[in-house]
Every structure is written in C-alpha cells, then in structure tokens.
C-alpha positions, 0 to 999 in steps of 0.5 A: 500525529507525530512521526511514525515509522520509516521503511528502508530497502537498498535494492539493486533497482535503487534506494527505496523509502516508504514513511508514515507521513504527518498531514503537512508532509502529505500537503507537501506531496498532495498535488502529485498524489492528486494527479496520480489518483486522477491519472485516466490509467489509475483512476478506474483501477482505483475505483474512482469515478470523479476527479479528487481535488487536493483537499479531498486527498488530504481528507482521505489521509486525515480519515485514514489516520483518524481510523488507526490506519498506517498510510505510507508515502513511498520514494525511489531514489528520493522521488515520490513514486506512490502511497500505500496503506494498511487500514481496517486493522481489527481482530489480527486482520487488515487490508493493504492498498497501494498505488505506483503514481506514474503509469510509466513506472508501473509493471516493473516491479517497483509496486512488488518491492514497495509492498513487500516493504509495507507488509514486512512492517505490518507483519512485524510491528502490528498485531497482524496475522493476515492481510486482504486485498480488494482489487478491481477485476480489471486491475491485473497489474495489481493482481500480479503484485499480490499473487507475487507476494503470495496472496491467494483468491479469498471469497470468504465472508470475512474477505468480502468485508474488505471489498467494494462490490464487484472486487476480487478479494485475495489474502495472505497470512504472516507465516506465508509472507515470512516464508516467501520473503525471508531474504528481503525481510532480512534486508528491509530496515524498519525504524521510528523516524 
C-alpha cells in the first residue's frame, strides 16, 4: 500500500496527527504498539486473552489493509499516542475501533479528539452513512468517548454483526456526527500524504 491520508488538528491541547501507515512504518512503531496492546490495563478492554508478539501486530495491520480497512497511527505533539481504524466497510457502514496507548494518557480527552479526527475522515472521504462500535462492557472509558461523539446504543442484528459475543454495540450516523462536530470538522485538515 502506498501513502494514504493524513489528518491534522491543531488544538489547545496540542498538535494532533493521524496517518495511514505503510507496513514498514508500522514496523517502526510495532514495539510501542505491542506494549500498548499487551498492557495489563488495556488488554482486557480490547478483548485480548493472550500476549501479542510484534509480528502478530504487523499481521493485524496487514490483515486490516488486505480487507480494505483504513488504519491510522495517532500522534500527539510528535509522540505516538495510539492507533485506530475504520474496518468492515460495506453497504454504507463500517466499524470504528481505537486505543490510546498509555493508560496514564487515557481519560483526558485525547481519545475523543483522535476519534473525532478519524470520524471526520470517514464521513467525508469514505462512502459511509454510519459507523458502529463494539465495546467490551467493562470498557467504560471507551463507551464515554463514543457517547461524546454522539453514538447511541444499537442492539439490532446489523449492529451485532460488528460485535464479539457479550460486547455492547453503538452507532452514529453521518448527519448526527456532522451536526454535533461542525466546529471541529472546520478545523481538522485531511489530505493525501
């Protein structure tokens, strides 16, 4: 895969950047990503039961890219802060997932800002009318992020197609997101890399 999109947002909280990486760029950050996925705080919230090796993280990214997903590495003031992606894109819908890597950085609005950036991209540059989220029930912080974005609970059969067993499913539509985040969308810059 060649260079994809980059998303920039200059906020009062710092300079935020998210970009679609090539696999060699993922390799440059794979150790930090693996540590974040395996962190004892993060792993259960992501639904992981076994440690992921660096190579498995690369395979995850390769799989996402092979399935037409849009994965992003996310940086705050030049430091890798996490990752996120839009996957399962079909029939005007997809699923959004993300992780703020350092537990100490969680719960401070960074996830909401990065999620807003990726949603702005998804709803303006992809053929999406709605996005779903599948959340481990104990992951209250992620659920709060999705609620701040404007997501609502959706237990429909369509939403459940994006979920693992036992997960809570939520949905947001393009019009709701655009209405609730118009100011942010005016500030966020999206361009090809």
